[in-house]
C-alpha positions in Angstrom: 0.0 0.0 0.0 1.2 3.6 -0.7 0.4 6.6 1.4 0.2 10.0 -0.4 0.4 13.1 1.8 0.1 16.7 0.6 0.3 19.9 2.5 -1.0 23.1 0.9 -0.5 26.7 1.8 -3.1 29.0 0.3 -2.3 32.3 -1.4 -1.8 35.3 0.9 -4.4 37.4 -0.9 -7.3 35.6 0.7 -9.0 36.7 3.9 -9.5 34.2 6.7 -13.1 33.7 5.7 -12.2 33.1 2.1 -9.5 30.6 3.2 -12.1 28.8 5.3 -14.4 28.5 2.3 -11.5 27.3 0.0 -10.5 24.7 2.6 -14.1 23.4 2.7 -14.2 23.2 -1.1 -10.9 21.2 -1.1 -12.1 18.9 1.6 -15.5 18.3 -0.1 -14.1 17.9 -3.5 -11.3 15.4 -2.7 -13.2 13.4 -0.1 -16.0 13.2 -2.7 -13.6 11.0 -4.8 -13.9 8.2 -2.2 -15.2 5.0 -3.8 -15.1 6.6 -7.3 -11.4 6.0 -8.3 -9.9 2.5 -8.8 -7.1 1.8 -6.4 -7.9 4.7 -4.0 -8.4 3.0 -0.6 -8.9 5.9 1.7 -8.8 9.7 1.5 -9.1 12.5 4.1 -8.5 16.2 4.0 -7.6 17.9 7.3 -8.4 21.6 7.4 -8.2 22.6 11.1 -4.6 22.4 12.1 -3.1 23.6 15.3 -1.7 27.2 15.3 1.8 25.7 15.1 1.0 24.3 11.6 2.8 25.9 8.6 0.2 24.8 6.0 -3.5 25.5 5.6 -4.8 22.0 4.6 -3.4 18.4 4.4 -4.4 15.5 2.2 -3.8 12.1 3.7 -4.6 9.3 1.3 -3.9 5.6 0.7 -3.6 3.7 -2.6 -3.4 0.0 -3.4 0.0 0.5 -4.9 2.2 3.0 -6.8 0.5 2.4 -10.1 -2.9 3.2 -8.5 -1.4 6.5 -7.3 0.0 7.3 -10.7 -3.4 6.6 -12.3 -5.2 8.8 -9.7 -3.1 11.8 -10.7 -4.4 11.7 -14.2 -7.9 10.4 -13.5 -10.5 12.9 -14.9 -12.4 13.0 -11.6 -9.3 14.0 -9.7 -8.1 16.4 -12.4 -11.5 18.2 -12.2 -11.2 18.7 -8.5 -7.6 19.7 -8.6 -8.1 22.3 -11.3 -11.2 23.9 -9.9 -10.9 23.5 -6.1 -7.2 23.3 -5.3 -4.6 24.7 -7.8 -6.1 28.2 -8.4 -5.9 29.0 -4.6 -2.6 27.4 -3.6 0.7 29.2 -3.1 2.8 26.2 -2.0 2.3 22.4 -2.4 4.5 19.9 -0.7 4.0 16.1 -1.1 5.5 12.9 0.3 4.7 9.4 -0.9 5.8 6.2 0.8 5.0 2.6 1.1 3.2 1.3 4.2 
């Protein structure tokens, strides 16, 4: 199994209220992919980090294997969420993938 973790930092131009709305959209969009993409075992988006956090939201997801993760990245359902709910609002994206 492969674990795929992403931390996003939203653009500075957004107010706290706008950032909260964006985080909700990211969470709803990505968690809405559960059960809809082959090889995606589990997906969670965390949006309420402690004040010590340096990012605004975190994706924590599990895939059957590395091939499933690669297929997810180009799956049209994922691409739609990424291009409408994530990428336009993000300043920094950091990811870490590993086998579990």
